[in-house]
C-alpha positions in Angstrom: 54.0 69.2 10.0 55.2 66.9 7.0 58.2 67.0 5.2 59.3 68.4 2.1 59.8 65.5 0.5 55.8 64.1 1.4 54.7 68.3 -0.2 56.5 67.3 -3.2 55.2 64.5 -3.1 50.9 65.0 -2.8 52.1 68.4 -4.9 52.8 66.2 -7.6 50.0 63.4 -7.3 47.6 66.4 -7.7 49.0 68.4 -10.4 48.8 64.8 -11.8 45.3 64.7 -11.1 44.3 68.3 -12.3 46.0 67.0 -15.9 43.4 64.5 -15.8 40.6 66.9 -14.5 41.5 69.7 -16.8 41.3 66.5 -20.1 38.5 65.4 -18.8 36.4 68.7 -18.9 37.7 69.1 -23.0 35.8 66.2 -23.5 33.1 66.6 -21.9 32.8 70.7 -23.9 33.4 69.0 -26.8 30.8 66.0 -27.0 28.6 68.6 -25.3 28.7 70.8 -28.3 27.9 67.6 -31.0 25.5 66.4 -28.3 24.0 70.4 -28.1 23.2 70.8 -31.4 21.2 67.1 -32.0 19.0 68.3 -28.8 17.9 71.6 -30.8 18.2 70.1 -33.7 15.1 67.3 -32.6 13.1 70.5 -30.6 11.7 71.6 -33.6 10.8 67.8 -34.8 9.0 66.9 -32.0 7.5 70.6 -31.6 6.1 70.0 -35.4 5.3 66.6 -34.4 3.2 67.7 -31.5 1.7 70.3 -33.4 0.3 68.8 -35.9 -1.2 66.3 -34.1 -3.2 69.3 -31.4 -4.1 70.3 -35.1 -5.6 66.1 -35.6 -7.0 66.2 -32.8 -9.3 69.5 -33.7 -9.6 68.1 -37.1 -10.2 64.2 -35.4 -13.1 65.9 -33.3 -14.5 69.0 -35.1 -15.2 66.7 -38.6 -16.3 63.7 -38.3 -20.3 62.8 -36.6 -18.2 60.2 -33.7 -16.6 62.8 -31.7 -13.0 62.3 -30.5 -11.1 58.9 -30.3 -11.5 56.7 -28.3 -7.7 56.0 -28.2 -5.8 54.2 -26.0 -2.9 56.7 -26.0 -5.5 59.4 -25.2 -8.0 57.7 -22.9 -7.2 58.3 -18.7 -6.7 54.7 -17.1 -7.8 53.7 -13.4 -5.9 51.6 -11.3 -3.0 51.0 -8.8 -0.1 50.1 -11.2 2.3 52.6 -12.7 5.8 52.9 -14.5 7.9 54.7 -13.7 11.1 55.8 -16.1 14.4 56.9 -14.5 16.9 58.1 -17.4 20.5 58.5 -15.1 23.1 58.3 -16.1 26.1 55.0 -17.6 29.1 58.1 -15.5 30.0 59.5 -12.5 31.9 62.3 -12.0 29.0 64.9 -13.4 28.2 66.7 -10.2 25.1 66.3 -8.5 23.7 65.4 -12.1 22.3 61.0 -10.5 22.3 62.0 -6.7 19.3 64.4 -7.6 17.3 62.2 -10.1 17.8 59.0 -7.6 17.6 61.4 -4.5 14.0 62.8 -6.7 12.7 59.4 -7.2 13.1 58.6 -4.0 11.3 61.0 -2.6 8.8 59.9 -5.3 8.0 56.4 -4.1 8.0 57.9 -0.4 5.0 59.3 -1.4 3.5 57.1 -3.7 4.0 53.9 -1.8 0.3 52.6 -1.1 0.8 52.1 -5.3 2.2 48.9 -7.3 5.3 50.8 -9.0 7.4 49.0 -11.4 10.8 50.9 -11.8 12.3 50.2 -15.2 16.0 52.3 -15.3 17.6 53.8 -18.1 22.0 53.9 -17.0 24.3 52.6 -15.2 24.3 54.7 -12.1 20.6 53.7 -10.8 20.4 50.5 -12.0 23.8 50.5 -9.1 21.9 52.7 -6.7 18.3 50.5 -6.6 20.6 47.3 -6.3 22.3 48.0 -3.8 19.7 49.3 -1.4 18.0 45.5 -2.9 14.9 47.9 -4.8 12.9 45.7 -8.0 14.1 46.9 -11.5 11.3 45.9 -14.0 13.9 46.9 -16.9 16.9 48.2 -17.1 19.2 50.2 -20.6 22.2 50.4 -20.2 25.5 51.9 -22.4 22.5 53.6 -24.0 24.7 57.0 -23.7 28.0 55.8 -25.4 26.1 55.9 -29.0 23.1 57.5 -28.9 20.7 57.1 -31.6 17.4 56.7 -32.9 17.7 53.0 -31.8 18.0 53.5 -28.6 14.9 55.9 -28.4 13.4 53.0 -30.7 13.6 50.0 -27.8 12.6 51.6 -25.2 9.8 53.7 -26.9 8.6 50.7 -28.4 8.6 48.4 -24.7 6.7 51.4 -22.8 3.9 51.1 -25.8 3.9 47.7 -26.1 3.5 47.4 -22.3 1.5 50.3 -21.6 -1.0 48.2 -24.4 -0.2 44.8 -23.0 -1.1 45.2 -18.9 -3.5 47.8 -18.1 -1.2 50.4 -15.9 -2.5 53.7 -15.0 -0.1 55.8 -16.5 3.4 55.9 -17.5 6.1 58.4 -16.2 9.1 59.8 -16.8 12.0 61.4 -14.9 15.2 63.3 -16.4 17.2 65.6 -16.4 16.5 68.8 -18.8 19.2 69.8 -20.8 18.7 73.9 -20.3 21.9 75.7 -20.7 25.7 74.9 -19.5 25.6 75.8 -16.0 22.0 74.6 -15.6 20.0 70.8 -16.0 16.7 71.3 -14.8 14.7 68.2 -13.4 11.7 66.8 -15.0 9.4 64.8 -13.8 6.3 63.6 -16.0 4.0 61.7 -18.1 4.5 59.6 -20.9 1.5 58.2 -21.5 -1.4 57.9 -21.7 -0.5 61.6 -23.3 -1.7 64.4 -21.4 -5.1 66.8 -22.4 -4.4 67.2 -26.0 -5.5 71.4 -26.4 -7.0 71.2 -29.9 -5.3 73.5 -32.1 -7.2 75.5 -34.8 -5.2 74.8 -38.3 -4.0 77.7 -39.2 -4.0 76.3 -43.5 -6.6 73.6 -44.6 -5.2 70.4 -45.2 -6.9 67.9 -47.4 -5.5 64.5 -45.6 -5.7 61.1 -47.1 -6.2 58.7 -45.3 -8.7 60.2 -42.6 -7.3 62.7 -40.1 -8.5 59.9 -37.4 -6.6 57.2 -39.2 -3.3 59.4 -39.5 -3.8 60.6 -35.2 -4.1 56.6 -34.8 -0.5 56.1 -36.8 0.9 59.1 -35.6 0.6 58.4 -31.5 3.5 55.9 -32.2 5.2 58.2 -33.3 5.4 61.0 -31.2 5.8 58.6 -28.3 9.1 57.9 -30.1 10.3 60.7 -30.6 8.8 61.9 -27.5 11.8 59.7 -26.0 14.3 60.5 -28.5 13.7 63.9 -26.7 14.5 63.0 -23.5 17.7 60.9 -24.6 19.2 63.8 -25.9 18.1 65.3 -23.2 19.4 64.1 -20.4 23.2 63.4 -22.7 23.3 66.9 -23.0 22.6 68.1 -19.6 25.1 65.3 -18.4 28.3 66.6 -20.1 27.5 70.4 -19.3 27.1 69.0 -15.6 30.6 66.7 -16.0 32.5 69.4 -17.7 30.9 71.9 -14.6 32.0 69.7 -12.2 35.4 69.2 -13.6 36.7 72.1 -14.1 35.8 73.3 -10.6 37.9 70.1 -9.1 40.4 71.0 -11.9 39.7 74.8 -9.9 40.1 73.4 -6.7 43.6 71.0 -7.8 44.9 74.6 -8.2 44.5 76.4 -5.2 45.5 73.1 -3.6 48.7 72.9 -5.0 49.3 77.5 -4.9 48.2 76.2 -0.9 50.8 73.0 -0.4 53.7 75.3 -2.4 53.5 77.8 -0.1 53.6 75.3 2.5 56.5 73.8 1.2 57.7 77.5 1.0 57.5 78.3 4.5 59.5 75.8 5.9 62.4 76.0 3.0 62.4 79.3 4.5 62.5 78.1 8.5 65.0 75.8 7.7 67.6 77.4 5.6 67.0 80.3 8.1 67.7 77.7 11.1 71.2 76.6 9.1 72.3 80.2 8.6 71.6 81.0 12.2 73.5 77.8 13.3 76.0 78.6 11.0 76.3 82.2 11.6 76.6 80.5 15.8 79.5 78.4 14.9 81.5 81.4 13.3 81.1 83.4 16.6 81.6 80.6 18.5 84.6 80.2 16.4 85.9 83.4 17.1 85.7 83.6 20.6 87.3 81.0 21.1 
């Protein structure tokens, strides 16, 4: 049985840890509010750009004699090469946020072991894991989430576009966590390039586009890809902070339960010690009276 000194030392240590986890929860909650607002603000822009893309696709197809444009961003490819982008966090202590992503990526790699897959990693956690298992990393991007802005999406998006246009890769796929709520994150695996089948949506209003719809579409497609990358990074940041807040809240509660358990054990030991001392005193007094 542990001594009272050991129990007091354990309780003191756990209380210190509890203060840290509680502080981390509060910091994550404050950052999550800002990240959530940025994510929600970015969604309408991305949705509107997607709507415009669909309308331009309709106009390009129906208004021009040459039919739908043969743009490399839209054209399906054949081949064995695939570029896979994994978006993880730079820091830990966020529950199963990174482990789910890494597990899914490993399953994907095992399921496509006959293909030539080139791995891109955003975040230290994914980079560190695949380095440990000696898996070749094509390119890595670290510390994006310290001060996430559109410039980070510009860097990653431009690199992906240049790789897609410069090398005959069949597709570029991205794996990340999408923010659903403070208690839920959705793991998403989607194809980024070539852009999946674009439904043609007839515009509600008849606009006159200058220059032509096709030229606007060609200029819009790279911007659309970068906007989607920016949205993905924002979603991942918000999902990470939500996961960290929940993990730190759980750790704080567990620390409280452990402190209560150790305090109860300590009180029982103290009570047992006091009872034993009283019994010894009473026994000694009775012995003196008998003598």
